[in-house]
LOMI-185493 format. One record per residue (C-alpha): residue in one letter; residue number from 1; x, z, y. Coordinates in steps of 0.25 Angstrom, whole numbers, plus 2048, in hexadecimal, padded with zeros to 3 digits. Each point is the difference from the previous one (the first is absolute). Example, Ala and Ser with C-alpha at 12.3 -4.5 7.8 and 13.67 -1.06 7.14 Angstrom:
# residues 2
   resn   resi    xx    zz    yy
      A      1   831   81F   7EE
      S      2   806   7FE   80E
END
This chain:
# residues 274
   resn   resi    xx    zz    yy
      M      1   479   200   CD6
      M      2   802   7F6   7F3
      K      3   7F6   7F9   806
      M      4   808   800   80D
      R      5   80C   7FD   7F9
      W      6   7FC   7F5   7F9
      L      7   7FB   7FB   80E
      G      8   80A   803   809
      T      9   80A   7F6   7F5
      L     10   7F5   7F5   7FF
      A     11   7FF   803   80F
      L     12   810   800   803
      A     13   801   7F4   7F4
      M     14   7F6   7F6   80B
      L     15   807   802   80A
      C     16   80D   7FB   7FB
      A     17   7F9   7F6   7FC
      C     18   7FB   7FD   80E
      S     19   80C   803   807
      P     20   80E   7F3   805
      R     21   806   7FE   7F2
      I     22   80D   808   7FF
      F     23   80A   7FA   7FA
      A     24   7F9   7F6   7F9
      Q     25   802   7F7   809
      G     26   80D   801   806
      S     27   80C   807   7F8
      A     28   802   804   7F1
      I     29   7F3   7FA   7F5
      T     30   800   7F0   800
      G     31   7F8   7FF   7F3
      I     32   800   804   7F3
      A     33   80B   7FC   7F7
      H     34   7FD   805   7F1
      V     35   7F4   807   7F7
      A     36   803   804   7F6
      Y     37   7FB   801   7F2
      R     38   801   807   7F2
      V     39   7FB   7F8   7F2
      S     40   7FF   803   7F3
      N     41   809   7F2   7FB
      L     42   809   7FD   80A
      D     43   802   7F1   7F8
      Q     44   7F1   7FF   800
      E     45   800   804   810
      I     46   809   7F5   806
      A     47   7FB   7F4   7F7
      F     48   7F3   805   807
      L     49   804   7FD   80F
      N     50   80B   7F4   7F9
      K     51   7F0   7F9   7FE
      L     52   7FD   805   80E
      G     53   80E   7F7   805
      Y     54   808   80D   804
      E     55   80D   7FE   7FA
      E     56   80B   80D   7FD
      S     57   809   802   80B
      F     58   80B   80B   7F9
      A     59   7FD   80C   7F7
      F     60   809   80D   7FE
      T     61   804   805   7F1
      K     62   803   80E   7FA
      D     63   807   800   7F5
      G     64   7FA   7F3   7FA
      K     65   7F3   802   803
      T     66   7F9   7F7   80C
      T     67   7FC   810   80B
      E     68   7FC   7F9   80B
      V     69   7FC   7ED   804
      F     70   7FE   7FD   80E
      V     71   7F6   7F1   800
      K     72   800   7FB   80C
      I     73   7F2   7FB   809
      N     74   809   7FA   80B
      N     75   80F   805   806
      R     76   7F9   80B   804
      Q     77   7F8   806   7F8
      F     78   800   803   7F3
      F     79   7FA   805   7F3
      E     80   809   80D   7FA
      V     81   7F9   801   7F2
      Y     82   805   80B   7F8
      P     83   7FE   803   7F2
      Q     84   7FB   80B   7FC
      N     85   809   808   7F4
      N     86   7F6   80C   7FA
      P     87   7F2   802   7FF
      S     88   7FE   80C   80D
      E     89   805   7F5   809
      P     90   7F3   7F8   809
      L     91   7FE   7F2   7FD
      G     92   7FE   7F8   80D
      W     93   802   801   810
      M     94   80C   809   804
      H     95   803   7FE   80C
      V     96   7FF   7F6   80E
      C     97   80D   7FF   806
      Y     98   800   7FC   811
      E     99   80C   7F9   804
      S    100   807   805   80F
      N    101   808   7F9   809
      D    102   808   80C   802
      L    103   7FC   80C   7F6
      N    104   808   809   807
      A    105   7F6   7FF   80C
      L    106   7F6   800   7F7
      Y    107   804   80D   7F7
      N    108   801   806   80F
      T    109   7F3   7FE   806
      L    110   7F9   804   7F1
      A    111   807   80B   802
      A    112   7FA   801   80E
      H    113   7F1   7FF   7FB
      G    114   803   80D   7F8
      L    115   801   7F8   7F3
      K    116   80E   803   7F6
      P    117   809   7F3   7FE
      R    118   80A   805   7F5
      P    119   80F   7FA   806
      V    120   802   7F0   803
      E    121   80A   7FB   7F5
      K    122   803   7F5   7FA
      A    123   7FA   7FB   7F1
      G    124   806   7F9   7F4
      A    125   7FB   7F2   806
      G    126   809   804   80D
      N    127   7F6   801   809
      L    128   7FC   80D   807
      I    129   7F3   806   7FC
      S    130   7F8   80D   803
      S    131   7F4   808   7FB
      L    132   7F5   80A   803
      M    133   7F5   806   7FA
      D    134   7F2   7FA   802
      P    135   7F3   80C   801
      E    136   7FD   7FD   7EF
      G    137   811   802   800
      R    138   802   7F3   7FE
      V    139   80D   7FA   803
      T    140   800   7F4   80B
      E    141   80B   7FD   802
      F    142   809   7F8   80C
      T    143   80B   7F4   7FF
      Q    144   80A   7F8   809
      Y    145   805   7F4   7FB
      M    146   811   800   803
      P    147   80A   7F4   7FF
      G    148   805   7FF   7EF
      S    149   7F5   809   7FA
      R    150   7F9   7F9   7F5
      H    151   7F4   7FB   808
      T    152   807   7FA   809
      L    153   809   7F7   7F8
      D    154   7F5   7FC   7F8
      R    155   7FC   7F9   80E
      G    156   7F9   7F1   7FE
      K    157   800   802   7F0
      H    158   7F8   804   7F5
      L    159   7F4   7FB   809
      G    160   7F6   7FB   7F6
      P    161   7F8   7F1   801
      N    162   7F5   805   7FB
      R    163   7FC   80C   806
      V    164   7F2   802   802
      S    165   804   80A   80F
      D    166   80B   802   806
      K    167   7FC   80A   808
      I    168   7FD   80B   800
      A    169   7F3   803   807
      G    170   7FD   811   7FE
      F    171   7FA   80A   7F4
      E    172   7F5   809   800
      L    173   802   80E   7FD
      P    174   7F4   80C   7FC
      V    175   805   80C   803
      P    176   7F8   80C   7FD
      D    177   7FE   806   80F
      M    178   801   7F6   80B
      A    179   801   80A   80B
      A    180   80F   802   7FC
      A    181   804   7F1   7FC
      M    182   7FB   7FC   80D
      Q    183   809   80A   808
      F    184   80D   7FE   7F8
      Y    185   7FC   7F1   801
      T    186   7FF   801   80E
      A    187   804   80D   808
      G    188   80F   800   7F6
      M    189   800   7F1   7FC
      G    190   7FA   7FD   80F
      F    191   7F9   7F5   7F9
      T    192   7F0   7FB   80A
      A    193   7F6   801   7F6
      R    194   7F0   7FC   803
      N    195   7F7   803   7F7
      T    196   7F8   7F5   7F6
      R    197   7F4   800   7F9
      V    198   809   804   7F3
      G    199   809   80C   805
      A    200   80B   7FD   80C
      R    201   808   7F4   802
      I    202   80E   802   802
      R    203   80B   7F8   809
      I    204   80F   801   7FE
      T    205   805   7F9   809
      S    206   7FA   7F8   810
      R    207   7FD   7F3   7F4
      P    208   7F5   800   7F8
      L    209   804   801   7F2
      P    210   807   805   7F8
      W    211   7F5   80D   801
      I    212   7FB   80D   7FA
      L    213   7F2   802   7FB
      L    214   7FB   80F   7FE
      R    215   7F4   801   7F7
      P    216   7FC   80E   7FA
      A    217   804   800   7F3
      G    218   7F6   801   7F3
      P    219   801   801   7F1
      R    220   803   7F3   7FE
      A    221   809   7FC   80A
      R    222   80C   7FB   801
      P    223   80A   7F9   80B
      R    224   7FE   7F2   801
      L    225   80E   7F6   807
      F    226   7FA   7F7   809
      F    227   806   7F1   802
      A    228   7FD   7F5   809
      V    229   7FB   7F3   7FE
      N    230   7FD   7F2   808
      D    231   7F7   7F9   7F5
      V    232   7FA   80A   7F6
      A    233   7FB   7F5   7F8
      A    234   80E   7FB   800
      A    235   804   80C   7FC
      A    236   7F7   802   7F4
      K    237   803   7F2   7FC
      K    238   80F   803   7FD
      L    239   7FD   80F   7FB
      Q    240   7FA   7F9   7F7
      A    241   806   7F6   7FD
      A    242   80C   809   7FB
      G    243   7F5   80A   7F7
      V    244   7FF   80A   807
      P    245   7F0   806   801
      V    246   7FA   7FC   80C
      E    247   7F5   80A   806
      Q    248   7F8   7FC   80D
      R    249   7F8   806   80A
      G    250   7FE   7F9   80B
      R    251   80C   7FC   809
      R    252   808   809   7F6
      I    253   806   7FE   7F2
      I    254   804   80E   7F8
      V    255   80B   7FD   7F7
      T    256   801   80D   7F5
      D    257   810   804   7FA
      P    258   803   803   7F3
      D    259   7FF   80E   803
      G    260   7F0   800   809
      N    261   805   800   80D
      Q    262   7FB   7F4   809
      F    263   808   7F5   80A
      V    264   7F5   7F8   80B
      F    265   803   7F5   807
      A    266   7F7   7FC   80B
      P    267   7FF   7F8   80C
      T    268   80A   804   80C
      R    269   7F9   808   80E
      T    270   807   7FB   80A
      R    271   7F2   802   80B
      R    272   803   80C   806
      R    273   7F3   80D   805
      R    274   7FF   802   80C
END
């Protein structure tokens, strides 16, 4: 019985992966707004990101302590960095936040797909925000940039001239249950997917970027954030000049932050498979 239930779930996921996009093309999700990390030392992490060419956009404080820092990748994409407040808080990847051009419409679509998003509200930075939990209990956020928000007012600013990349290409996410993850991202989120030799590649919008690579979880597997570059050799040279240790694997460059989070710089792949 359990085997039949699992096969049914997988079949549903594959059916959704092959069906037309539900809302990726026209209505709601337009890309990745930010990726959030919790770090052991906020100053060290910001200094590391500065070496990659990324500048602090703005921060929030409470009782004289910094509680959250936004580091800018481009006008629409950010790192969201949180300090670890006590040893019980896990370090590393926290969540991804998708940008929407109509968050209320997206909320209705997600709810219609059987997901349970939180009501849309205005966040501290002045944008609309909603969230839900993925199959592993991780937060998935959604935001709509609003006029007058901290992000909107910062457009054109803090765009470091030495950025190694100015675009998130996608992220790699190890998951313990591929069938549940596929159902969440296709039947629930409305994304499209295709199988690869290492997992499943999820397309977020009708454009090639950004993407998600789902792969089976392993003992040492951690999420990895990918950035698009045009020239790998030039990117490696820029990183080395900034004093960042570089690991090169073929046409990919991997750098590691003070807490062991990996950021991968790789050539942009724009050709679509037929």
